[in-house]
N, C-alpha and C positions, 0 to 999 in steps of 0.2 A: 487913538486904543485899541481899532481893529489890527492898526499895522502893529502895533508891538504885538499884538496875538500871531500874526503870522509871521513873527521873526521868531518868537517863541518853537512856533511847531516847526519850522525851517532849521531850525538849530538842532531838534528832537531828532527830527529823521536822519540831519547829518550825522547825528551822534551813532543813532543805530545802526546806519548801513557803515561805518568805520566798524562797530564790534562786530557785524557780520563780514566784512573783506578780513580781517583780522583772524576769525577764528576757521574762515574757510582757510586763509592761505596758511597758518599754522597745520591744520588738520590735512593741507597735500603737502607741505614740507615732510609731516611725522609718517606719511606714507611713501614717498620717495626716499627717506631714511632705511626703513622697514624695508623696503624694496633692493636697495643697496647694501643692507646687511644680510640679507636671506638670498637674495640671490631672485632672479625671474626662474617660473616655469616654463621648459623651451618648448612645452608640447602648445602653451598659450602663445609664447613668443611667436613661436611657426602657425601659429592659427589653426593647427593641427585637429581635425574634427575627432580624430581617435588616439589612445596611445598604445605605443607597441603589444602590450597586452589584448590589446581591443583586434588590431589589425595585420600583427606579426609575429609569431612562437615559433621560431625555430626550436629542433632539438638543441641541445647546448647539453655537453658532459663535460666539465672538468676533468680532465684525468692526471696532472700532476701541478699541486702546489707549494711544491718543495721552493724556497729563495733562498739564498746566500745570505742578504742582505740585512732583511728583516720579515718578521710572518705578517702574511697577510690579514685583513680582517673582512669577518666575512660580512659586514655590515660594506667595506672596502670591496670587495670581491663585487659584491651585487649591486653595487653602483657603476663598476666598468662595465660590468657583462650589460646591462641594461643600456647603457653609453653608447658600449662597442654597437650591441643591435640596434639602437636608431640608429647609429651611422650609416650602416646596411642598407636601413629602412628608406633612409633620406634620400641616400644616394641609389636605389632600383625605382626611387619617386622621381629622383631627379631624368633619370636616363630614359623613364619611359613618356614623361612629359618635357621633357628638354628645359628644364627649368631649373634656377640658381638658389631655389628657394631653399633656407634648410644648411644649405651646404657649409655655411662660415659657422653655425652653430656647432659642428660635428668634428669639422677638421681644420689644423691648425695652417696658418697660410701658406705654406708651400705645396704641402699635399694639397688644398683646394685647387690650385691654381690650374692643374692639372685635369682635375674634373671640369673647371671652369672650359678647358680648352676642348675638351672631350662633346660637353654638351653642345657650346656654339659650333661645334665642326657636327655632330648628328641634328642640328638643325637646321642649318646651313642645306644638310643634304637633305632633310625631311626624313631622318633616320629614328626609330625609336626602337627603344630595347626596353620587353619587360620581362622581369626577372625579379629571382626570389632566391633566397638560400635554405634549404631544407636538413640540414644538419652541421653543425660544430662541435668539435672536440680540442678546445686549446689547453696548453700546455704552460703553466709558467716560468718565464724563465728569468723576472728579472723584476724586482720591486724596490725601489730607492729607500735609503736610508728613511729621507724625508719624507716620503707618502705623492712625490709628485710626479715620477715618473713610472711605468710598469711596460714591461716587453713581455709579448707570449706568442708563442706560436700555434694558432688555429690549425689543428690535422685534418686533414680529407674532408675540408667545407663540399658537401655537395650543391650543386648551384642547378636551375633551370632557366633557360632563358628563350626569347621567342625576340627576331632581329626584324620588322618589317621595314620599308621603304615605301614613301607614297600610300601608305597604307595597305601595303601588298605584302604579303609574308614572303620573307625571303630564307629563314631556314629558323628551326628549331634547335637548339643545344643543351646535353646534359654536361658538365661537367662535375670531377672532382679535383679539389686543388687544395695545396697548403699554403698557409702565410704566413710569414712573418709580423706583426705588428707590435708599433710602438704607440703608447697613448701619454699625453702629457696631460695633468690636472689644473685647468686655467681657469680662472672668475668661477669658481666649485665646480666646474665640470670636466667629466673627460673625452678630451678631442684624439681622434687620430693622428698620428705623426707623420709615422711612415706605417704602409702597407707594402708588402714586396710577394709576390703571387710566383710562387713555386709549385715543383711536381707534388704528387700529390702520395703518402707512404703507407704501404699497406700496414694492417692491421692484423694482432694473431686471434683467429678467430677459435672459440669454444669449440674444446676438443671431446665434450660431452654432449651428445645428441640424444634429445628424448627419444621416446618411442610410440609412438602416437596409436590411439585406436584405431583412428578410419583409416586406410591408404589408398591409393590407387593404383593399377596393374593395366598395363593397357587401357581396355575399353571397361573396366570392372573397378567398381568404389569394392573397397575388402572392409570386412570388422574384426579385427584380430585375425586378420589374413586369411578370413574367410570370404566366399562372395556375399554380397551384401545388396540385395535389390530394394531401393528406397517406394515404401509404399503408404505415401504420404498425404498430409492435407493443411493446405493455410489457415491458421487459427487466431482469429479475434472471439473473446468472448462476446455472447453475444448482445448484452449492454451496452458495450466497450467498444464496437468495431471502431478503428484506426487510431483507437488512443489505449491499447493493454496496458500500457504501466500509469495510466491517468488516476485519478481518486474512485473510481470506483474497483480497483485494482484488489483480488479477492482471493484469498488465498481457496477455499472453500470451492467459491464457484470455478477456477481452473483444474482443481483435482477432480473432480466430481465431472468436466469435460477431458479430463486425459483418461476419468476409465472407460468414456461411453468411446473415445480413438482407441484404448487399447482393446477393448473389446469388440470393435467394428473388425480387427486383423490389420490393422495400421500401426505402422513403426516408427514413423518420423513426421514431426510439423515443422511448419516454417513459422518463426515468430515476426516483427519489424519494429525498427527502434526509430524515429523520429529523432534528425541531428537537432533540432531546436527545442522538441520535446526534453530530451536527456542534458541539458545544458551547451549545447556547442562544444567550445574550445575547453570549457570549464565543466567536465561531466558533474553532473547531480549525484550526489553521493545514496541519495534515498532511491534515485531510479537504479544505479547498479542495484541497490537491495531490493528492489521486486525483480531485476532480471536474474538476480541469484535463487528468490523464490522458487521463479517458474522455471529453472534449469534444474533444481532442485526434485520438484516436483515431477518433470520428466523422466529424470533418471530413476527417482525411486518407481516410477512407471514403467520401464525401460523404453520409454522414447527417445529415439536421437532427433535433435535440436540445429536446423539450419536458421542462423542470425542473420536477417536482412539490414547494415547498416543505410543509413544516410535518404530514409525515406521521405519525399519530398523536397530533397535537396536539388539545387538546380544551377548555383554558383562554381562555375571549373573554372575561373580567373586565376592565373597563375598565382596574386598576391592574396589570395584565399587559401591556399593553401597547407600555408602550414598550422591554419587553424583547424580544419581537417584532419590531418596529419595528429594533432593534439588528440583530437577526439576518437579517431578512431586508436592509435596509441591507446589511449586510457582503459576503453571496452575491451580489448582483445588481451592486452596484458594483465588485465582482474582475472579471465576468465579463460589464460591459455591451458592451465588443466583441468577445468572442468569435464568431465568425462560424457556429459549429454551431448556436448556441441559435436555434430557430425563434421559440420564448416562453417565457413560464412559469406554470404552473400553482399559483394558492397555496394549494390546500388538493382534497385528495384528499375527493370525497362531504360535503364540509361538511353537509348539509341532513339528515344521521345523527345530528348534534347537537343537528336542531331543539327536538325533544321535549325532551330532560334539560338540556339547556344554555341554553335562552331563545332562540327564533327570532331575533328581535330583536339579539339580544348577538351572534350570530353572524354576521348580515348588519351591522350594525356595523363589526367588527373587519374581515370581506371588506373592505366599503368603503375604509377607513382604508389596510387592507394596499396597494386596488390604488392609492392615491396615493402612500404609499411608495416603490412599485419603479416607479410609472412616473416619478418626480422622481430616482430614483437608477439608472436605466435608462432614458432613450430610446429605444433601440435594437431592441426586441424587445417582440413582443406580451402579452398579457396574458388568461388565459383561466382558469376552475373548474373543476376536474372533478365538474360533480356525478352523483350516482349516478342518476340517472331524466328523462326529459325536460321532467316537471310541471316541480319545482324547476329548470329550469334557464334560463328566464326572469330570474331573480331577476338582479339589479346586472345584466342583461342591457346596459343603454344604455353601461355605462363598461367593459366589455370589448369586445378587440378579435374574439375571435370564441368560438361558444358551445359547450362540449364537455359531453358528460353518456354514461351509460353504460348500453349496450342489452342488458340481461338479460329482456327478454320475449320471447311467443312471435315466429318474425321475421314473420309476417303483418302486424302492428301496426309495422312501421320504417318505412317507407313514409309512413305517417302521421304518424307522432311526428316524422319526421325533417321532412318538408314543413312541419309545423304549425311548428315553432320556426325555418326560413328566412321562413317567410311573417310571424313577428310580432314577430321581433326586427330584420330585414334585415340579421342578421351573419351571416359563414360557420357552420357548423357541422358540428362534427367527431364521428364517434360513436368516443368516445376508449376503450371499455373492452366489448368483446363476447365472447362464447365460448361453450362447453359442455365438461363434462367427460368424457372417454373410462373413469371407472371405471364399473364394473356388479359387483356386489356387493352381499351381506348389507347394509350399510347404506342402500343405496339402491334397493333390492330389483329389482338387475339392470338399471334401467333405463338406462343406457348405454354405450356402447362404442368400440371406436375405428372401427368401419364408420359409426355413427349420427355420431359426431363428423365426421367427414369430409363427411357427404350433407349435416351442417349448416353448413360453411364453405363446400361447394360453391354450395348458393342462396345464401349472404349476399352472396357474390363476385357472382351474379348481380346482386344488387339494387342492389350499389356501381357494376357497372359498367355498368349503366342509367342510374342516377341521377347516377354521378360524383361520389358522395358518397366525404367525408374520412375513413377508418377507422383505429383501431389493437386489435388486436387482443389479447386477454389468452391463453397468453405464450406465448413461445419454447419453453420447459423444462416438462416434468415435473418436480416438485419433490419430493429425498427426505423433506424436512424445512420443516414450513411450524408457522411460531411460534403459540403457543395464541391472542395477542392479534389472531392474524387472522382467523381462521373461528372459534376456538373451542377447546377441549382435546378433545372427545368426537371417538372414530372417526370416526362419520359426519359429522362436520361436517370434519374432516379430511381423510379419505379423497376425497371428490370434490373440495376444494379443491389438492390432490397432482397432479391427473392433467386439467388446460386445456391443456396442450402441447401444439405440436407435434414435438417432438422426446423420447422418453422419456427417464428417468433413466438410461441404457446408452448414450446419445448418437445413438439410431436412427431415423429418420424416421418420424413413425404415419403413416396414409394420410390424415389432414386437410391434412399439410405442402403436397401439393399443390395444396392451396386454401386456399394461408397469404397468396397474393393472386391479381388478376385480368392475365393478362398484356398 
């Protein structure tokens, strides 16, 4: 009896296993058929952690879409552009890391042979090419009736390369070239069949030039062709320091602060935009709306504004360039006609990144960012907020005015500023200066409100005597300072909290009477 029961149990187990195996087999076959019918996602095939939209966003402007064979559909054009950009992204990655990963998926057999030879040669000679493309201006030449072939001319592609051997930089190259490109539709994807490099072609420039409010002449900033001396202040609202456009953004608060600034005989403010806070490459519309509110208020109060971009940003590597370009392009294009803006400050104290991020990387990024901003906003001035006068000569010939931060002994002020005026022949703005009123255990009781007032009184005599442009740090004492600003330790934060002319309770400190020269 027990033997019969055991046989029945074994039969039942076998039947259950058969049904389970059959079900799994059918599911597997359905998944395979679904995959073959729909096509794979090449980003998953390549095991790429990022899509091109996350890692590579060069500017692309189709200038001509006329085609004698058949009209190209917008959805098809989008797919061609996406796969074409991905082919550049994969090739750039392959040449940097000397890997063939992804080449097969974006280039046809004949084309990828040449790439494989280049990669093999570079790998054998320990050559690495870090590169990116910045702009593309394709013009459609041919789109076949069967929708399987496309030919276009990608004019004036701007490329930047850094070539290294044995981990030593050999050269940096910027090039502008035109490419004749043929792509074929294979397995549902567009692959590059031919790509021929040619000389760049000149573009016709727009002959209509705007009339900017702020210009420069020799070492003077002009407002409507009249000399303009900046008497300004770095501005954060008291309760949202380093977060002007965050949740505590309040129009009435800012309007009251601007009234205080204007009545104090100041004419300019400096505000800060953080790259991540504003949405990185895909700028958040709600942040732009808040910036517009602030700029409109400044215009109503007759205050000029210097807008500092890329605060707390420190990735200057070439693959990230296109993302930061799109960020800057979106913001400056949005406000290129705003009358309150005096100028764009590309980056706050970028020289502090020279050691850890490589000086050449930082300067190359800044150099290209100057070009991006000028192309998208010809109406406003451009500067960089260097942390000291020594580094402030970098890229001076490409900037409209020089900005540097002065926290040295005031006896050096004239020497440093006059030296920059002489060596650059550009307007110079002392964009940050100040001392804290804090005096306590964390700084051995060195500071006090009285000493802070004496400092500003003396600084204003220098400014008035030499007609220097200045922007003090800052309007308010802050109840909270983020760790990434000054550090997390009390001796770092307590000092940073007390640079203001107005205390946490809204009372003017003794230094307030020297916030400007009358």
